[in-house]
C-alpha positions in Angstrom: 48.6 -69.8 -19.9 51.4 -68.1 -22.0 50.8 -70.4 -25.0 47.4 -69.0 -25.3 48.3 -65.3 -24.5 48.9 -64.4 -28.3 46.5 -66.9 -29.6 43.5 -64.4 -30.1 45.8 -61.8 -31.7 46.0 -64.3 -34.5 42.1 -64.7 -34.6 41.5 -61.1 -35.7 38.0 -60.7 -37.2 36.0 -58.6 -39.6 34.0 -55.5 -39.1 30.3 -55.4 -38.3 29.5 -54.7 -42.0 29.4 -58.4 -43.1 26.0 -59.5 -44.5 23.8 -62.2 -43.0 25.1 -64.9 -45.4 28.5 -64.7 -43.7 27.2 -66.2 -40.4 29.6 -69.0 -41.0 32.4 -66.7 -39.8 30.7 -66.2 -36.4 30.1 -69.9 -36.1 33.8 -70.7 -37.0 35.0 -68.3 -34.3 32.7 -69.8 -31.7 33.8 -73.3 -32.5 37.4 -72.4 -32.4 37.1 -70.5 -29.1 35.5 -73.7 -27.6 38.3 -75.9 -29.1 35.8 -77.6 -31.5 38.3 -77.5 -34.3 36.7 -80.2 -36.5 33.4 -78.4 -36.7 35.1 -75.1 -37.5 37.1 -76.7 -40.2 34.1 -78.4 -41.7 32.4 -75.0 -42.0 35.4 -73.4 -43.7 35.8 -76.4 -46.1 32.1 -76.0 -47.1 32.7 -72.3 -47.8 35.8 -73.1 -49.9 33.9 -75.7 -51.9 31.2 -73.1 -52.6 33.7 -70.4 -53.5 37.4 -71.4 -53.8 38.4 -67.7 -54.4 36.9 -66.5 -51.0 40.0 -65.0 -49.3 38.0 -64.9 -46.0 37.7 -68.7 -46.1 41.4 -69.2 -46.7 42.1 -66.7 -43.9 39.9 -68.5 -41.4 41.3 -71.8 -42.4 44.8 -70.5 -41.5 43.3 -69.1 -38.2 41.8 -72.3 -37.2 44.8 -74.4 -38.1 47.1 -72.0 -36.2 44.8 -72.3 -33.1 44.8 -76.0 -33.3 48.6 -76.2 -33.5 48.9 -73.9 -30.5 46.4 -75.9 -28.5 48.1 -79.3 -29.2 51.6 -77.8 -29.1 52.7 -79.2 -32.5 53.3 -78.3 -36.1 51.2 -80.9 -37.7 49.2 -78.4 -39.8 52.2 -76.2 -40.7 52.1 -77.0 -44.4 48.4 -76.3 -45.0 48.6 -73.3 -42.7 51.3 -71.7 -44.9 49.4 -72.6 -48.1 46.3 -70.8 -46.6 48.2 -67.7 -45.7 49.8 -67.6 -49.2 46.3 -68.0 -50.8 44.9 -65.2 -48.6 47.7 -62.8 -49.5 47.6 -63.6 -53.2 43.8 -63.2 -53.6 43.7 -60.1 -51.5 46.6 -58.5 -53.4 44.8 -59.3 -56.7 41.7 -57.4 -55.4 43.9 -54.5 -54.3 45.6 -54.2 -57.7 42.7 -51.9 -58.8 41.8 -49.8 -55.7 40.1 -47.1 -57.7 37.3 -49.5 -58.6 36.3 -50.1 -55.0 34.7 -48.2 -52.2 36.7 -47.0 -49.2 35.1 -49.5 -46.9 35.9 -52.4 -49.2 39.5 -51.1 -49.7 39.9 -50.9 -45.9 38.5 -54.3 -45.4 40.9 -55.9 -47.9 43.8 -54.2 -46.2 42.5 -55.6 -42.9 42.6 -59.1 -44.2 46.0 -58.6 -45.7 47.3 -57.2 -42.4 45.8 -60.1 -40.5 47.4 -62.7 -42.8 50.8 -61.1 -42.3 50.1 -61.0 -38.5 49.4 -64.8 -38.6 52.6 -65.4 -40.6 54.7 -63.3 -38.2 53.4 -65.2 -35.2 53.9 -68.6 -36.8 57.5 -67.7 -37.7 58.1 -66.5 -34.2 57.0 -69.8 -32.8 59.3 -71.5 -35.2 62.3 -69.4 -34.1 62.5 -67.3 -37.3 62.7 -64.0 -35.5 63.9 -61.7 -38.3 61.2 -62.6 -40.8 58.7 -62.6 -37.9 59.6 -59.1 -36.9 59.5 -57.9 -40.5 56.0 -59.4 -41.1 54.8 -58.1 -37.8 55.8 -54.5 -38.8 54.2 -55.0 -42.2 51.0 -56.2 -40.5 50.9 -53.2 -38.2 51.5 -50.8 -41.1 48.6 -52.3 -43.0 46.3 -52.1 -40.0 47.1 -48.4 -39.7 46.5 -47.9 -43.4 43.1 -49.6 -43.1 41.9 -47.3 -40.2 43.3 -44.3 -42.1 40.9 -45.2 -44.9 38.0 -46.2 -42.6 38.3 -45.1 -39.0 35.2 -47.2 -38.0 37.0 -50.5 -38.6 37.3 -51.1 -34.9 38.6 -54.6 -35.1 41.8 -53.3 -36.7 42.5 -51.3 -33.4 43.0 -54.7 -31.7 45.8 -55.5 -34.1 47.4 -52.1 -33.7 47.1 -52.0 -30.0 48.4 -55.5 -29.5 51.5 -54.7 -31.7 52.2 -51.5 -29.8 52.0 -53.1 -26.4 54.0 -56.2 -27.1 56.6 -54.5 -29.3 57.8 -52.6 -26.2 57.2 -55.3 -23.6 58.9 -58.0 -25.5 61.8 -55.8 -26.6 62.3 -54.0 -23.3 65.9 -55.3 -23.1 66.7 -52.8 -25.9 64.2 -50.2 -24.9 67.0 -47.6 -24.7 67.0 -47.5 -28.5 65.1 -44.5 -29.8 63.1 -46.5 -32.4 61.2 -48.5 -29.8 58.9 -46.1 -27.9 57.0 -47.1 -24.9 53.5 -47.2 -26.4 52.0 -49.7 -24.0 49.4 -47.3 -22.5 48.3 -46.3 -26.0 48.2 -49.9 -27.0 45.9 -50.8 -24.1 43.7 -47.8 -25.0 43.3 -49.0 -28.6 42.3 -52.5 -27.5 39.7 -51.0 -25.1 38.5 -49.0 -28.1 37.9 -52.2 -30.0 36.1 -53.7 -27.0 33.9 -50.6 -26.4 32.4 -50.8 -29.9 31.2 -54.4 -29.4 32.8 -55.7 -32.6 33.0 -59.3 -33.5 36.4 -59.5 -31.9 35.2 -58.0 -28.6 35.9 -61.0 -26.6 39.0 -61.9 -28.5 40.2 -58.4 -27.5 39.2 -59.0 -23.9 41.2 -62.2 -23.9 44.2 -60.5 -25.2 43.7 -57.6 -22.8 43.7 -60.0 -19.9 47.1 -61.2 -20.6 48.4 -57.7 -21.4 47.1 -56.4 -18.0 48.8 -59.3 -16.3 52.1 -58.4 -18.0 51.5 -54.8 -17.2 51.0 -55.5 -13.5 47.4 -54.5 -13.3 46.2 -57.8 -12.0 43.0 -56.5 -10.4 41.8 -55.3 -13.8 43.0 -58.6 -15.4 40.8 -60.5 -12.9 37.8 -58.4 -13.9 38.3 -59.0 -17.6 38.8 -62.7 -16.8 35.4 -62.8 -15.2 33.8 -61.4 -18.3 35.5 -64.0 -20.5 34.2 -67.1 -18.6 30.8 -65.6 -18.1 30.5 -65.3 -21.9 32.3 -68.6 -22.8 31.9 -71.0 -19.8 32.9 -74.0 -22.0 36.1 -72.5 -23.4 39.4 -73.8 -22.2 41.2 -70.8 -23.7 39.1 -68.4 -21.6 39.4 -70.3 -18.4 43.2 -70.4 -18.7 43.2 -66.7 -19.0 40.8 -66.1 -16.1 42.6 -68.6 -13.8 46.0 -67.0 -14.6 44.6 -63.6 -13.8 43.2 -64.7 -10.4 46.5 -66.4 -9.6 48.5 -63.3 -10.4 46.1 -61.2 -8.4 46.8 -63.5 -5.4 43.1 -64.4 -5.2 43.8 -68.0 -4.6 40.3 -69.1 -3.8 39.1 -67.8 -7.1 42.1 -69.4 -8.8 41.1 -72.8 -7.2 37.6 -72.4 -8.6 38.9 -71.5 -12.0 41.5 -74.2 -12.3 39.0 -76.8 -11.0 36.6 -75.7 -13.7 39.3 -75.9 -16.3 40.3 -79.4 -15.2 36.7 -80.5 -15.4 36.5 -79.3 -19.0 39.7 -81.1 -19.9 38.5 -84.3 -18.3 35.3 -84.0 -20.4 37.2 -83.4 -23.6 38.0 -86.7 -25.4 40.7 -84.8 -27.4 42.2 -82.9 -24.6 45.9 -82.1 -24.7 47.4 -84.4 -22.0 50.1 -81.8 -21.2 47.2 -79.3 -20.4 45.7 -81.8 -17.9 49.1 -82.1 -16.1 49.8 -78.4 -16.1 46.3 -77.5 -15.0 46.6 -80.0 -12.2 49.9 -78.5 -11.1 48.4 -75.0 -11.1 45.5 -76.2 -9.1 47.7 -77.9 -6.6 49.7 -74.7 -6.2 46.6 -72.7 -5.8 45.3 -75.1 -3.1 48.7 -74.7 -1.4 48.6 -70.9 -1.5 45.1 -70.9 -0.1 46.1 -73.1 2.8 44.0 -76.1 1.5 46.8 -78.6 2.3 44.6 -81.7 2.6 43.0 -81.2 -0.8 46.3 -80.2 -2.3 47.9 -83.5 -1.1 45.0 -85.6 -2.2 45.0 -84.0 -5.7 48.8 -84.6 -6.1 48.3 -88.3 -5.2 45.6 -88.6 -7.8 47.5 -86.8 -10.5 50.8 -88.8 -9.9 48.8 -92.0 -10.5 47.2 -90.4 -13.6 50.4 -89.1 -15.2 51.8 -92.6 -15.5 49.1 -93.4 -18.1 49.3 -90.1 -20.0 51.6 -89.3 -22.9 53.1 -86.1 -21.6 56.3 -84.3 -22.1 58.9 -84.1 -19.3 57.0 -86.7 -17.3 59.9 -87.2 -14.8 60.0 -83.4 -14.1 56.2 -83.2 -13.6 56.3 -86.1 -11.2 59.0 -84.3 -9.3 56.9 -81.2 -9.2 53.9 -83.0 -7.6 56.1 -84.9 -5.1 57.8 -81.7 -4.0 54.4 -80.1 -3.3 53.3 -83.1 -1.3 56.3 -82.9 0.8 55.6 -79.3 1.6 52.0 -80.0 2.4 52.8 -83.1 4.6 53.8 -81.1 7.7 50.4 -79.3 7.7 48.3 -82.5 7.4 46.4 -84.0 10.3 48.6 -86.8 12.0 46.3 -89.5 10.7 46.8 -88.3 7.1 50.6 -88.2 7.1 
């Protein structure tokens, strides 16, 4: 799902050098990946209460709020998100004001957090239609990531940020790719993301998630399907991961696998008391299309009937258009149904 394709770029994480007392970061990431935002926020709030100057806590607060806004397709947390980004940048820059008093690894780590904060801000601004500041902050984030790995080349999580920027910079700006200042660095971007994955950093599966969508965009759908399998094997309860895997199977024209994946995703949505109703409808539509492509016309027709009844009780956007989508699919399936079912 496209709304999720850049989500994990914004969930960039720390290096492996964090001490055991920072396990709250791992738990926060796990909760967020599994859309358990309230639990993630509770951990972060406890950390901030313990240490209000912890830039990492401000950073992950912004990360979780951003993920929640993307998931629910709203801007409800925009104010607190921007405050958290500002706090992260301010505190990190205060630490960076005396770089001679710190080790190279600490210096690189601070630059990494600063880069990640600007990356968040760029993505948020892009979603809000503020393209020029988004581009400016995206470039700033990329430069800071590069500066971090120049200081400490073992900060492998930073390669995810660099690789993601290099790939999408060209892919999203291909309409002006004839300009000399936008090189085609997509292959190098993919290699850098794979470098992050290979070193099994905290962001390994976030990188795999991003790589899945990049491989779909790149046209290597077979490889995308393989990374999708790895995602749901590790996170079988994650809606984010099942969206990526299902999309990869669909694009690879493996419609039976797509049916399985969208069915699993729809089951997770049905079990989630806080599910985004738009996701239920979109997943149902994708499942119906996969059934249709797989030649499962009876199941496709039955699913559409069920979802048409269900949509009436859901608070979804573009309800009339979604109903039309399902009725159109039913009409296409009707001629393939057994006479008794028409």
